[in-house]
C-alpha positions, 0 to 999 in steps of 0.5 A, a space after each residue: 500499499 502506498 503512503 498517503 500524501 497531504 499538501 498543507 498550504 501555509 506554514 503557520 502554527 496549525 499547518 506546521 503542527 499538522 505536518 508533524 502529526 502526519 509525518 508521525 503517521 507515516 504520511 508524505 507531507 508537503 508544506 507550501 509557503 508563499 513567503 520567502 522566509 518564516 515570518 515572525 509576529 510577536 507573541 501568543 498564549 497557548 492554553 491546555 486545550 491546544 497543548 493536549 491536542 498536540 500531545 494526543 496527535 503529535 506525541 510527547 516529543 512534540 508536546 515537550 518541545 513546545 513547552 521548552 520555549 514557553 513560560 507558564 502563566 500562574 494567574 491573571 490579574 484585572 485592573 480598572 480605573 486608577 489602577 485598582 485591582 478588580 479581581 484575580 484568577 488562580 490558574 493552578 487548577 489547570 496544572 492540577 487537572 490537565 498537567 499544564 497551565 497557560 503558556 506565553 511564547 514568542 511566535 518566532 520561537 513557537 514556529 521554529 520549534 514546529 518546523 523542527 518537529 514537522 518532519 518535512 522541510 517547508 518549501 518557502 516562496 511557493 505560492 499557491 494560486 489554485 487548489 482543486 477538490 480532486 487534490 491538485 494544487 497549482 503554484 504561481 510558477 505553473 508547477 502542478 502538485 497532487 495529494 490525497 488531501 489538501 489543507 488550506 492553512 493559509 490564514 484569514 485571506 486564504 487563497 484556498 478558501 477563496 477558491 472554495 467559495 461558497 460555502 459562506 461568504 466573507 463577513 469580516 468586521 468593518 472595523 478591525 480591532 487595532 492594537 500595538 504590541 511589543 516584546 521587551 525586558 521585564 523591567 519593574 514588572 515583576 509578576 508570574 502571571 498575566 495582567 489586564 488593565 481596562 481603561 478609557 483607551 481600551 485594554 492593555 495586556 502584559 504576559 511573561 515570556 522566557 528569558 526575563 522578557 514580557 509581551 505587551 499590547 495596548 488597544 489603539 489606532 495604528 495610525 500613530 505609535 503608542 506613547 503609553 499616555 493614559 495607562 498606568 506607570 508600568 505600562 508607560 515604562 514597557 512601551 517607552 522601553 521598546 525600541 521603535 523598530 520593534 513596535 508592531 501594529 496589529 489589526 484583527 478580524 473575525 468571521 462567523 464560521 460556516 459549516 462544511 468549509 471544505 470540498 472533495 479532498 480539500 479542507 481548511 484549518 485555523 484562521 483560513 476557516 474560522 478567524 476569531 478575535 484575540 480577546 480570548 487568546 484562542 486563535 492559535 489554540 484553535 488552529 492547534 486543536 484543528 490539527 489534532 482533531 484532523 490528524 485523529 480523523 485521518 488516522 483511522 479513515 479509509 474514506 479520506 474525503 469523508 474524514 474531512 467532512 467528519 473533521 468539519 462537522 466535529 469542529 463547527 460547534 467548537 469553533 462557533 462557541 469560541 467565536 461567540 465567546 471572543 465577541 462577548 469578551 470584546 463587548 465586555 471590554 467596551 463597557 463604560 468603565 464604571 459598569 465594567 469595573 463594578 461587574 468584574 469587581 463584584 463577580 464571585 471568584 468561581 464564576 469569574 474563573 469559569 468565564 475566563 478559562 472555559 475556552 481553555 479546557 481541553 476537548 473531552 477526547 484529549 483530556 
């Protein structure tokens, strides 16, 4: 029996993780990336739901390799007007229950690790211009490739998805969520968890990274770099110490998930299928979960197109729920400060913990 084959379009977090999972199943995997080299980005959070999916479908070696470049997040604090602490959440229960808590990691280090774990080289500079349901992929230079399965993991503007429309339609938000981000040495910020500051200008977040670094973001227009004005001293310090060349403007859109986002031998993964806002820290996690579920469905499939449809059916309720949660969190962040501060400050700790961590709990099949 010949080896099964897959073409993965896109070398982001989900696509690379899937490559590593499939090569461990003895598949012949080709990863195509239109960029000439790996793109960096800044930092993300990986929660137990994603890490348990990686461990289940990628094995202990992939799981342990990811943890080596991550910084555990012990807790979370929330601050309101006049830098008053409103609430805190102890995340130790995640470690006790699932063996791992939330993790902060730079995107560059995560991608480097996943490339090492992929089991196949990434073909950089390979731009896909067409993908057909029979498993045929055409590159910009005219080269034609074919595989048993094609996975579009090429982000929110997915070329693979555009070629499949319908299903669904592109209903990205008219007004993207804009922010500035940076990575810098800790300085005076000395905390082993993550902080959220809610203020008149939106939300600021601070997250620990390895080697004494922190990642920060502040909401605001990307038309002008941030100064830290209007934020607490610790935020102004982080912003002011970040070199101008290392300030990163970001825009985030979402799109309501649709059912049956693939056709024939093609399916989608991560933002190509279901981009969500970063308000619950689950964008990359959903891509890793996708990879874990897709690999599991393919592992025991005789009918590969059927396995792709099963994967899509299984993922739809999950990604729709996270989409709704991310928009709900955006609405909470947009509340008038007095209302938001009162709600968060008076919420019972158990309810607050459930509200902010429910999206991070692993799928039953990966627990």
